[in-house]
KOLDO-345506 format. One record per residue (C-alpha): x, y, z; residue in three letters. Coordinates in steps of 0.001 Angstrom, whole numbers, padded with zeros to 6 digits, always signed. Example, Ala and Ser with C-alpha at 12.3 -4.5 7.8 and 13.67 -1.06 7.14 Angstrom:
// residues 2
+012300-004500+007800Ala+013670-001060+007140Ser
This chain:
// residues 732
+034476+029359-169320Met+031975+032194-169356Arg+029336+032207-172074Tyr+026617+034262-170342Gly+023926+036004-172393Leu+024720+033957-175484Glu+021078+033746-176498Val+020611+037489-176259Phe+023683+038143-178345Arg+022779+035607-181012Ile+019298+037017-181408Lys+020600+040575-181429Ser+023088+039670-184140Ala+020368+037947-186130Ala+018283+041110-185969Cys+021202+043084-187410Leu+021418+040696-190351Ile+017777+041181-191202Leu+018000+044947-191094Gly+014522+045911-192258Gly+013077+042696-190838Ser+014010+043612-187249Leu+010543+042809-185994Met+011057+039141-186796Leu+013489+038656-183937Cys+011746+041089-181639Ala+008565+039106-182046Gly+010089+036039-180423Ser+010437+037968-177166Glu+006928+039451-177226Ala+004557+038933-174273Pro+002503+035764-174489Gln-001276+036023-174918Thr-004136+033595-175095Ala-004156+031321-178134Ala-005003+033461-181162Ser-006629+032379-184385Ala-003201+032450-186054Asp-001756+030231-183324Leu-004581+027706-183635Val-004217+027654-187402Ala-000439+027501-187067Gly-000621+024441-184825Arg-002869+022760-187363Asp-000394+023601-190126Leu+002523+022220-188094Val+000650+018954-187585Ser+000380+018581-191371Arg+004069+019147-192105Leu+006311+016233-192995Lys+009856+016118-191596Pro+012290+017286-194246Asn+015681+015730-194901Val+018595+016906-197011Ala+017829+014451-199823Ser+014271+015730-200202Asp+014374+019357-199048Ala+010952+020549-200236Phe+008581+017869-198953Val+005906+020357-197871Asn+005607+022346-201111Gln+001993+021269-201667Ala+000944+022232-198136Val+002574+025662-198414Phe+000991+026181-201826Gly-002447+025346-200463Glu-002155+027715-197495Val-000200+030407-199356Gly+003467+031108-198747Phe+002989+034433-196963Asp+000186+033133-194746Arg+002139+029936-193992Ala+005063+032018-192766Glu+002778+034078-190545Lys+001103+031012-189026Leu+004337+029127-188417Leu+005902+032182-186820Phe+002946+032421-184414Ala+003797+028904-183229Val+007463+029907-182810Glu+006515+032981-180747Val+004294+030964-178422Tyr+006906+028220-178064Gly+009530+030722-176922Ser+007203+032195-174288Gly+007272+031547-170522Pro+004168+029304-170413Ser+005209+026962-173205Ala+005031+023257-172438Thr+007364+020566-173708Ala+004814+019881-176468Asp+004884+023582-177380Asp+008666+023392-177656Trp+008366+020405-179990Ala+005838+022314-182111Ala+008139+025360-182147Met+011026+023298-183522His+008793+021777-186213Arg+007532+025270-187081Ala+011096+026579-187415Leu+011984+023624-189643Asn+008963+024522-191752Gly+010042+028168-191951Leu+013560+027151-193009Ile+012134+024946-195761Glu+009627+027607-196819Leu+012179+030406-197194Lys+014684+028045-198866Ser+012050+027036-201402Glu+011469+030736-202123Gln+015209+031263-202566Gly+015424+033562-199517Glu+018437+031795-198055Phe+019472+034615-195717Leu+016095+034647-194025Lys+016154+030838-193870Ala+019538+031161-192164Ser+017991+033470-189564Ile+015330+030882-188774Tyr+018051+028238-188446Ala+019883+030572-186030Thr+016708+030881-183950Leu+016451+027077-184017Gln+020004+026762-182706Glu+019303+029304-179982Ser+016156+027451-178864Ala+017886+024063-178653Tyr+020693+025609-176644Arg+018541+027810-174430Arg+015652+025470-173706Asp+016553+021799-173987Glu+020318+022404-173724Arg+020584+019858-176506Asp+023919+020844-177991Tyr+023915+018058-180575Val+020796+019443-182254Leu+021967+023006-181623Ala+025209+022234-183476Leu+023277+020763-186417Ala+021122+023892-186592Ala+024172+026179-186427Ala+025799+024320-189300Arg+022570+024563-191279Gln+022502+028318-190617Ala+026072+028623-191912Leu+025354+026631-195073Ala+022252+028707-195821Leu+024040+031991-195247Gln+026879+030920-197519Gln+024302+030103-200235Arg+022788+033574-199794Ser+026084+035269-200675Gly+025873+037421-197528Glu+029370+037385-196037Val+029347+040419-193746Ala+027845+038507-190822Ser+029029+034955-191526Val+031030+035077-188278Ser+027773+034646-186359Ile+027046+031009-187293Pro+030749+030161-186989Trp+030688+031491-183426Lys+027586+029425-182617Ser+029251+026316-184042Ile+032308+026907-181864Gly+030254+027406-178699Glu+028185+024256-179285Asp+031285+022173-179955Leu+032816+023399-176707Ile+029662+022478-174782Gln+029963+018980-176264Leu+033544+018715-174998Gly+035102+019008-178466Arg+037391+021788-177319Ile+039944+021870-180139Asp+037247+021865-182828Glu+035383+024598-180941Gly+038502+026726-180659Ala+039127+026342-184393Ala+035555+027441-185176Ala+035872+030506-182941Leu+039163+031382-184627Ala+037452+031060-188016Gln+034692+033378-186813Ala+037284+035976-185825Arg+039104+035689-189151Ser+035867+036550-191003Leu+034928+039622-188970Leu+034045+042695-190998Gln+034194+045140-188080Asp+036997+044176-185655Pro+035923+046863-183153Leu+032262+045866-182887Ser+030696+044569-179683Ser+030270+041194-181386Phe+034005+041102-182138Ala+034790+042064-178555Ala+032543+039356-177163Asp+034157+036777-179462Leu+037631+037843-178358Trp+036532+037531-174704Ser+035393+033956-175341Glu+038690+033030-176968Leu+040593+034299-173920Ile+038310+032441-171500Ala+038661+029258-173552Leu+042464+029349-173531Glu+042495+029938-169776Ser+039977+027141-169141Ala+042005+024591-171039Arg+045202+025462-169183Gly+046904+027597-171818Asn+047690+030480-169481Ser+050373+031888-171770Gly+048031+031965-174751Gly+045245+033542-172674Ala+047522+036309-171387His+048901+036961-174861Ser+045369+037301-176272Glu+044295+039537-173374Ser+047279+041842-173855Ala+046495+042120-177574Ala+042837+042835-176760Phe+043787+045640-174375Leu+046155+047130-176951Arg+043402+047079-179571Ala+041120+048847-177101Ala+043611+051706-176800Gly+044384+054416-179351Pro+043725+053341-182919Leu+044722+055685-185782Asp+044642+058593-183372Gly+041185+057739-181916Ser+039983+055473-179185Leu+038049+052282-179803Ala+034345+052364-178870Pro+033668+052424-175145Ala+031873+049055-175283Ala+034869+047418-176974Phe+037202+048780-174312Arg+034848+047624-171552Ala+034765+044112-173016Tyr+038577+044089-173031Ala+038720+045157-169387Leu+036162+042554-168300Leu+038031+039845-170199Ala+041207+040883-168371Ala+039274+040855-165075Ala+038052+037302-165727Asn+041593+036214-166527Leu+042800+037843-163295Ala+040200+035798-161382Ile+041547+032615-162959Asp+045016+033703-161800Asp+043638+034521-158286Gln+044630+038176-158783Gln+041450+039474-157185Tyr+042487+043097-156612Glu+043301+043432-160312Asp+039944+041880-161205Ala+038059+044380-159023Ile+040005+047322-160438Ser+039373+046341-164063Arg+035673+045724-163402Thr+035383+049222-161912His+037093+050685-164996Gln+034748+048821-167353Ala+031635+050016-165514Leu+032830+053622-165584Arg+033332+053391-169363Leu+029792+052203-170141Ile+027925+054432-167722Lys+024991+055961-169591Gly+025801+054193-172881Ser+023495+052038-174998Ser+025604+048988-174090Asp+025265+049561-170357Ala+022639+046833-169841Leu+024412+044014-171698Val+027818+044837-170253Leu+026251+045373-166832Gly+025158+041744-166896Tyr+028647+040765-168043Gln+030051+042635-165037Ala+027613+040833-162718Ile+028828+037523-164127Asn+032415+038574-163443Thr+031655+039677-159876Leu+029706+036521-159040Leu+032592+034413-160338Thr+034995+036545-158320Leu+033018+036104-155105Gly+032613+032366-155537Thr+036247+031651-156395Gln+037661+034028-153792Ala+035646+032282-151086Met+037195+029004-152185Gln+040805+030177-152365Asn+041502+033178-150133Met+042500+033147-146450Pro+039571+033863-144163Tyr+040180+037509-143235Glu+040960+038501-146826Gln+037899+036653-148110Ala+035625+038412-145626Ile+037100+041797-146560Ser+036646+041127-150288Leu+033018+040073-149841Cys+032298+043233-147878Gln+033744+045260-150759Arg+031580+043464-153309Leu+028575+044144-151106Glu+029415+047853-150818Arg+031295+049047-153898Asp+029166+048017-156896Phe+025823+049847-156820Pro+023789+050594-159933Gly+024115+047206-161650Leu+021071+045710-163444Pro+020859+043199-160569Ile+022378+043999-157185Ser+025269+041764-156139Val+024961+042922-152526Ser+022724+040038-151413Gly+024924+037466-153116Phe+028051+038957-151572Ala+026521+038954-148107His+025365+035336-148324Glu+028772+034295-149666Thr+030363+036100-146725Leu+028120+034268-144250Asn+028832+030950-145948His+032540+031515-145351Arg+031830+032521-141748Arg+030017+029248-141189Arg+032944+027310-142607Leu+035269+029173-140248Ala+033041+028389-137241Gly+031770+031961-136771Gln+028225+030809-136085Phe+027165+033367-133495Asp+027392+036395-135755Val+025602+034586-138581Val+022780+033404-136324Leu+022291+036903-134909Arg+022026+038363-138407Glu+019619+035684-139585Asp+017433+036065-136487Ala+017312+039836-137030Ala+016349+039215-140661Arg+013479+036995-139518Leu+012250+039675-137100Asp+012368+042305-139828Ser+010462+040116-142305Ala+007761+039384-139747Arg+007402+043050-138900Thr+006920+043978-142572Ser+004726+040920-143268Asn+007187+039816-145946Asp+006210+036167-146475Val+009082+035278-148816Ser+011486+037111-146518Gly+010301+035063-143548Gln+010772+031822-145460Ile+014214+032894-146653Gly+015306+033806-143111Ala+014020+030516-141689Leu+015884+028630-144408Val+019125+030420-143490Leu+018592+029709-139792Ile+018061+026035-140622Ala+021284+026060-142638Val+023103+027615-139669Asp+021890+024867-137357Tyr+022695+022161-139895Ser+026342+023299-139835Tyr+026175+023059-136049Leu+024550+019605-136284Arg+021801+020921-134018Glu+019006+018872-135567Val+016104+019905-133326Asn+016538+023606-134076Gln+017030+022829-137768Gln+013760+020872-137857Val+011904+023609-135961Thr+012950+026299-138436Ala+012062+024188-141476Met+008714+023104-140026Glu+007780+026767-139680Gln+008852+027447-143265Ala+006857+024392-144367Gly+003732+025646-142618Glu+004076+029003-144378Ile+004326+027519-147885Ile+001178+025484-147236His-000771+028532-146041Ser-002919+030923-148159Pro-000278+033616-147584Ala+002141+031661-149792Ala+000401+032512-153075Asp+003133+035042-153888Thr+006018+032699-153035Val+008094+031648-156035Ser+008128+028021-157145Ala+011893+027942-156647Leu+011631+028913-152971Leu+008603+026684-152353Arg+010303+023521-153608Phe+013599+024406-151970Arg+011767+024519-148634Val+010365+021034-149239Leu+013851+019679-149949Asn+015356+021305-146865Leu+012460+020072-144752Leu+013135+016576-146084Gly+016821+016914-145216Ala+016038+018113-141673Ala+013582+015277-141077Lys+016098+012794-142452Leu+018775+014128-140100Ala+016389+013705-137170Ser+015639+010106-138156Gly+012033+010776-139184Asp+012181+008815-142440Leu+008451+008891-143064Arg+008233+012697-142930Ser+011415+013037-144991Ala+009999+010766-147694Arg+006757+012761-147707Ala+008593+016066-148220Ala+010775+014729-151036Tyr+007800+013063-152731Thr+005811+016302-152593Glu+008711+018116-154263Ala+009127+015470-156993Leu+005435+015157-157851Thr+004915+018908-157651Gly+007666+019649-160168Ile+006512+016837-162463Glu+003014+018372-162478Ala+004257+021756-163731Ile+003368+022295-167381Leu+005671+025229-168177Ser+008819+023725-169681Ala+010869+026793-168718Lys+009789+026612-165071Val+010602+022886-165012Arg+014026+023743-166406Leu+014576+026344-163668Gln+013671+023732-161060Leu+016019+021103-162503Gly+018574+021201-159675Thr+015807+021235-157037Ile+014296+018117-158625Tyr+017706+016440-158680Ala+018237+017191-154979Asp+014807+015754-154143Ala+015530+012569-156089Gln+018874+012099-154340Leu+017235+012841-150988Gly+014648+010178-151724Asp+017465+007731-152496Ala+019044+008541-149134Phe+015760+007869-147328Val+015429+004507-149085Ile+019011+003661-148154Glu+018427+004567-144501Arg+015312+002386-144578Asp+017478-000586-145511Gly+016699-000875-149232Asp+020228-000512-150606Leu+019251-002010-153968Gly+016473+000531-154470Gly+018828+003368-153527Ala+021427+002099-156000Arg+018806+002039-158767Asp+017934+005710-158163Ile+021600+006739-158136Leu+022292+004861-161378Arg+019297+006572-162985Gln+020636+009909-161765Ser+024041+009272-163351Leu+022324+008631-166716Ala+018966+010453-166517Pro+016287+009947-169143Ala+016049+012659-171782Lys+012665+013818-170475Asp+013749+013864-166808Ser+013314+017284-165143Pro+016461+016715-163080Gly+019746+018527-163647Gln+022244+016456-161717Phe+025780+017273-160609Thr+027942+014233-161201Arg+030175+014790-158160Ser+027156+014887-155825Thr+025837+011547-157109Ile+029263+009912-156905Leu+029756+011033-153297Leu+026359+009678-152297Gln+027091+006443-154133Phe+030440+006135-152311Ala+028748+006600-148933Arg+026134+003991-149821Leu+028746+001387-150783Glu+030685+002300-147655Arg+027576+001527-145600Thr+027101-001759-147453Ala+030640-002886-146468Lys+030876-005213-149451Gln+033093-003598-152123Gln+035993-001556-150683Pro+037620-001139-154094Glu+034378+000316-155457Glu+034152+002738-152524Val+037671+004018-153215Val+036984+004302-156951Arg+033789+006296-156373Leu+035460+008678-153912Tyr+038397+009318-156243Leu+036086+009908-159205Glu+033997+012313-157121Ala+037127+014197-155988Ile+038269+014545-159600Thr+034850+015923-160566Ala+034848+018373-157638Leu+038305+019601-158599His+037106+020238-162149Gln+034051+022058-160750Glu+036388+024156-158534Lys+034355+023313-155416Asp+037292+023391-153025Ala+035283+023159-149803Thr+033406+020002-150804Thr+036616+018608-152289Glu+038326+018892-148890Val+035356+017204-147234Ser+035397+014368-149781Ala+039125+013794-149304Arg+038670+013610-145527Leu+035794+011153-145911Gln+038031+008984-148080Leu+040917+009194-145591Val+038607+008210-142732Glu+037402+005211-144726Tyr+040916+004161-145706Leu+042198+004532-142139Ala+039350+002706-140409Thr+037583+000668-143099Gly+038194-002721-144688Val+041850-003711-145119Lys+043173-000192-144430Pro+046852-001225-144574Asp+046597-001712-148338Ala+045632+001948-148742Tyr+047789+003749-146169Leu+049912+005493-148822Ala+046797+006758-150607Leu+045319+007890-147287Ala+048464+009886-146489Gly+048451+011489-149917Glu+044790+012501-149661Gln+045255+013856-146141Leu+048183+016042-147266Ala+046087+017471-150101Leu+043180+018169-147742Ala+045496+019846-145225Arg+046994+022149-147855Ala+043574+023252-149113Ala+041907+023649-145716Ser+044710+025752-144251Ser+044258+028423-146928Ser+040475+028288-146678Leu+040347+028363-142853Thr+037834+025522-142609Leu+037212+025253-138881Ala+035636+021813-138863Asp+038361+020400-141125Ala+041173+021598-138840Thr+040529+019185-135986Trp+039448+016368-138299Arg+042764+016513-140167Ile+044692+016233-136896Gln+042411+013408-135777Phe+042861+011440-139015Leu+046618+012046-138965Glu+046584+010493-135505Gly+044625+007488-136762Val+047172+006935-139532Leu+050088+007306-137108Gln+048415+004858-134753Gln+047939+002404-137630Arg+051624+002708-138413Gly+052603+001963-134813Gly+053739+005535-134074Glu+051974+005937-130731Arg+053779+009062-129552Ala+053046+010862-132833Ala+049428+009722-132674Ala+049058+011104-129126Ile+050439+014490-130285Arg+047984+014570-133198Cys+045045+013684-130958Tyr+046062+016408-128494Asn+046172+018930-131353Asn+042765+017755-132572Ala+041230+018131-129092Ile+042720+021633-128746Ala+041337+022663-132152Ala+037940+021228-131288Leu+037819+023102-127993Glu+038693+026369-129748Arg+035623+025914-131947Ile+033445+025094-128955Arg+034727+028130-127078Ala+033285+030314-129832Gly+029815+028763-129610Leu+027554+030495-127142Ser+024706+028036-126715Gln+024838+024721-124890Glu+023112+022808-127682Glu+025634+024097-130227Glu+028651+023053-128182Arg+027163+019681-127314Arg+026363+018970-130980Ser+030090+019103-131751Phe+031236+017087-128759Ile+028564+014396-129113Asp+029254+013546-132746Ser+030589+010071-133505Ala+033940+011379-134755Ser+034633+013505-131670Thr+033757+010664-129316Gln+036057+008416-131369Glu+038817+011019-130932Leu+038489+011012-127121Tyr+038219+007213-127021Arg+041404+006752-129037Arg+043383+009289-127010Gln+042331+007766-123696Val+043193+004302-125000Gly+046670+005307-126189Leu+047500+007154-122976Leu+046382+004160-120967Thr+048489+001780-123081Glu+051473+004091-122634Ala+051064+003929-118862Gly+050002+007574-118595Asp+046918+006921-116507Arg+046946+010467-115141Asn+046839+011869-118688Gly+044011+009516-119629Ala+042110+010462-116476Trp+042623+014168-117236Glu+041125+013758-120729Ile+038075+012008-119285Leu+037616+014622-116568Glu+038013+017526-119006Arg+035381+015973-121233Asn+032991+015582-118306Lys+033724+019112-117105Ala+032977+020549-120530Arg+029616+018777-120596Ser+028827+020021-117076Phe+029661+023639-117928Leu+027649+023407-121135Asp+024688+022219-119086Gly+025002+025401-117009Leu+025007+027461-120243His+028521+028657-119390Gly+030991+029895-121981Arg+034690+029237-122131Arg+036942+032149-123001Phe+040573+032283-123827Leu+042493+034194-121103Pro+041884+037948-121258Thr+043235+040832-119151Pro+039859+041452-117485Ser+037965+038421-116190Ser+035032+040600-115151Ser+034607+041810-118737Asp+034706+038218-119949Ser+032055+037166-117426Ser+029776+039997-118508Ala+030265+039093-122150Ala+029514+035442-121420Ala+026276+036322-119628Glu+025206+038721-122398Leu+025874+036162-125110Asn+023999+033491-123156Arg+020938+035716-122933Leu+021244+036745-126564Glu+021320+033140-127764Arg+018220+032290-125740Gln+016446+035320-127180Ile+017232+034148-130726Ile+015906+030673-129959Ala+012701+032189-128557Ala+012266+034476-131588Arg+012300+031504-133940Ile+009372+029997-132049Leu+007362+033226-131796Leu+005354+033250-134996Ser+001770+032374-135962Pro+003126+029422-137947Glu+004764+027860-134859Ser+001650+027138-132782Glu+001478+023491-133823Ser+005195+023040-133144Thr+004857+024583-129682Leu+001762+022513-128975Gly+003599+019330-129796Asp+006323+020279-127325Ser+003839+021127-124537Gly+004542+024870-124622Arg+002271+027771-125507Ser+003001+030899-127505Val+002311+033015-124411Glu+004774+031076-122283Ser+007532+031522-124855Val+006635+035199-125287Arg+006923+035767-121515Arg+010303+034035-121502Ile+011464+036187-124429Ser+010407+039421-122699Leu+012143+038414-119490Cys+015300+037579-121386Leu+015261+040937-123190Lys+014886+042811-119888His+017688+040757-118363Ala+019980+041535-121300Ser+019656+045267-120812Arg
């Protein structure tokens, strides 16, 4: 479901209700300044207010009378303005809510129920926007409705009904939320307004999200008809654009991506130069980001790459460019398909460009991407090197302009790299720095923005503790993450915690039923989150456990079912790493079932798929990282064992010799190519790619931040620079 910009729309609608009091809403978005006399006095007034309840609505009458009703409103509103600003702390948010409660009581006592309703609407918006506390937001929305009904103002009563519906949906009360949204639509005074169009869009998205495809399409068709000629004239351009974007979102849900792109283009053409261009531009961005994300999960590789290139190229002029997102999504899919060389070349070029322009954030971003590339390749040393350089930058004076989001992301990725390398002490230090740093931030909004980063750091810390042998301590952290305290900065994804919990219990080797339960629950959550790539990975992890873990025979049927589901998803996504693993696990299951010939065929297919991946990797470390992993060695061990048992000693010997030959060629930095018409061209390409890969590796080390890293390895900057220059000359 897509409910972007809800706060902006609610506040805009509230401003329309007030009419002449437009400045009231505008004030809540004003720039924040140092504490004024009104703010100081307002905080003092808030501290004197008693909480009001329905049975005793006017408990602060004496306080308001002492201060003066007009002055009390001014002082309380100063507290609200500061609380909605970017530097507000959690205490400022609490004061803001108490101030809004005071304003609601004050205006109700004066009989100004419409204005009291506006303050209740602002209260609902703050609970939703800041704390994401939908229980309190729902209570505030219902209070706003009751107050507006008492005022006798019916023209805009759809606004609180819409808020009630949205809050109910966020709480999982879908049917009640749908009924509230339908009530909001039934009370509309202007069915062609932007508010009406936005409401209609939400109803369509809701029906699609809850599986009522027929209802969603029926609503979308009616919306598009309403956007056409009406009494001889067209509906407003904004209304028509909303209808087109709603149809585009529905097309995305149906995986009709060409239709979604076409309708988004039409919507953007309609609003070009209009007063609604900004709001609908953000709506279009939301649609395109959803399109890119879902297409990457569902489309075949070549089509997905083509679509991402179109998103990168064909949508200029939006409030925020989608080009960068599209490009990173494209590279993510390339990594999944095993196209590492092209991604590494691009990321290395990006690092060079950022260094040339002295772009500190750009350098960090490029190093992060390079580390991600090497993490996919399981090349830990290069991953650590890149993240150590990024870590040195964020601890340097040059990092003053680096955003908090990027700074703490670097710490988490550094922790992950150190953990992968087995350096538990350094990993713990990086995660602890991230956790304590975020906890020390006073701005509640910044802490909210860093919620997922904090969650990742906490889960990383749990992993370190687990690796250090303290399984009980790791379990405690994971349980806390599943039910975080109300004041915790972390914003956790349930599927991520469940997967980590499953791996922990798998390591413990004590509760196989619990391991299976956790994996299945995580897979269900991933399916609901539409994270197809991680879902495939989770299914394969479960199959591997069922095929090789405790009492596997009891779970063979489940293993076969999960493997079939993973195969179906991975074939459409072109997940390179999953291809050989599926064949390998199919072989394990066949071997468990006594089908040796079928198992040998599966293992042969897995080895062939693995070698195709390795043939596309141009650096020895990259190829060796695949072949040296535990799963690949298990594959070769099983195949050799089966061939030997079957009496095919020549076949077993051939597998062993091929494995040794691959390692020998990798040590010579050679590159395997599939047969081509011109062997001389292939040899030249192999040599060029070998030199290019070495140049990229040297570039990563050539930076002022890398001196300590080079020193630790016994190399100097000058020695690496000379090597880089020689390589460049050789490549020409």
